C-alpha positions as CSV (number, residue, x, y, z in Angstrom):
1,M,97.2,61.0,-62.7
2,T,95.2,59.0,-60.2
3,I,94.0,55.6,-61.3
4,V,92.0,53.0,-59.5
5,F,92.8,49.5,-60.8
6,Y,90.1,46.9,-60.2
7,D,88.9,43.5,-61.2
8,G,86.7,44.2,-64.2
9,D,85.0,40.8,-64.0
10,C,83.8,41.1,-60.4
11,G,80.3,42.3,-59.6
12,L,81.3,43.7,-56.2
13,C,84.3,45.5,-57.7
14,Q,82.1,47.0,-60.4
15,R,79.6,48.2,-57.9
16,S,82.4,49.7,-55.8
17,I,83.8,51.5,-58.9
18,E,80.3,52.7,-59.8
19,F,80.0,54.2,-56.3
20,L,83.4,55.9,-56.6
21,Y,82.5,57.2,-60.0
22,K,79.4,58.9,-58.7
23,A,81.1,60.1,-55.5
24,D,84.0,61.6,-57.4
25,K,82.3,65.0,-58.2
26,K,85.5,66.7,-59.1
27,K,86.5,63.9,-61.5
28,K,89.9,63.2,-59.9
29,L,89.8,59.5,-60.4
30,L,90.4,57.4,-63.5
31,F,89.5,53.7,-63.6
32,A,91.1,50.8,-65.3
33,P,91.0,47.0,-65.0
34,L,93.9,45.2,-63.4
35,N,94.4,43.1,-66.5
36,G,94.2,46.0,-69.0
37,T,96.6,47.8,-71.2
38,T,96.8,50.9,-68.9
39,Y,98.0,48.6,-66.0
40,K,100.6,47.0,-68.3
41,Q,101.8,50.5,-69.4
42,I,102.5,51.5,-65.8
43,Y,103.6,48.2,-64.2
44,G,104.8,46.2,-67.2
45,A,104.1,42.5,-67.0
46,E,104.1,42.5,-63.2
47,P,101.4,40.1,-62.2
48,T,98.9,41.1,-59.6
49,P,96.1,39.1,-58.0
50,L,92.7,40.2,-59.3
51,T,91.5,40.3,-55.6
52,T,93.6,43.4,-54.9
53,V,92.5,46.9,-55.6
54,K,95.4,49.2,-56.6
55,L,95.6,52.9,-56.5
56,Y,98.2,54.7,-58.6
57,Y,98.5,58.2,-57.1
58,D,101.3,60.7,-57.2
59,K,103.6,58.1,-58.9
60,K,103.1,55.7,-55.9
61,T,101.1,52.6,-55.6
62,F,98.8,51.7,-52.7
63,E,97.0,48.4,-52.3
64,K,94.0,46.9,-50.5
65,S,92.8,48.8,-47.4
66,L,95.4,51.5,-47.7
67,A,94.3,52.2,-51.3
68,L,90.7,52.5,-50.1
69,L,91.6,54.9,-47.3
70,K,93.7,57.0,-49.7
71,I,90.7,57.1,-52.1
72,C,88.6,58.5,-49.2
73,L,91.2,61.3,-48.8
74,I,91.1,62.1,-52.5
75,L,87.3,62.2,-52.6
76,G,87.4,64.6,-49.7
77,G,84.2,65.9,-47.9
78,F,82.5,63.3,-45.8
79,Y,84.6,60.5,-47.1
80,K,87.7,62.1,-45.6
81,I,86.4,61.1,-42.2
82,L,86.8,57.5,-43.1
83,Y,90.5,57.9,-43.2
84,F,90.2,57.7,-39.4
85,F,90.4,53.9,-39.9
86,I,94.1,54.3,-40.6
87,I,94.6,53.9,-36.8
88,V,93.5,50.2,-37.2
89,P,96.7,48.2,-37.9
90,A,97.2,47.4,-41.6
91,F,97.3,43.6,-40.9
92,I,93.8,43.8,-39.4
93,R,92.4,46.1,-42.2
94,D,93.9,43.9,-44.9
95,F,92.7,40.7,-43.2
96,I,89.1,42.1,-43.4
97,Y,89.7,43.2,-47.0
98,D,91.0,39.8,-47.9
99,Q,88.0,38.1,-46.4
100,I,85.6,40.2,-48.4
101,A,87.8,39.7,-51.5
102,L,87.5,35.9,-51.2
103,K,83.7,36.2,-51.4
104,R,83.5,38.9,-54.0
105,K,82.5,36.6,-56.9
106,A,79.4,35.6,-55.0
107,F,77.9,39.0,-55.9
108,S,76.2,39.2,-59.3
109,C,78.0,40.8,-62.2
110,M,76.9,44.0,-63.8
111,L,78.3,46.1,-66.6
112,L,79.2,49.7,-66.1
113,T,78.5,52.4,-68.6
114,R,81.9,53.5,-69.9
115,D,83.1,57.0,-70.7
116,E,86.5,58.7,-71.1
117,R,87.4,58.2,-67.4
118,F,87.5,54.4,-68.0
119,L,90.9,53.4,-69.4
120,N,91.7,50.1,-71.0
């Protein structure tokens, strides 16, 4: 099971998930909010900042920039090339990720159409 956990109240996050949803032609990814029941079933009551994307893949958890790079590998095709950014040290990638996350609420909110790939 491969689940992308995201902030369900963030416009940028929702746009990113919408992009991943469309890019995932083989339907490998499931999506769930960080504060939803699916998250609690896997992680228990473990709190997580809503500014952090989490990827649950192969019973392992990846966060922030590493989660995004792993998602690129999972999507395959052209997106696999983006994994090249793994050569950038994690503290630099995560610093850039954090800077974008701090400004994420400035983007307008939008609601995604939900189907069976969206967990609660």
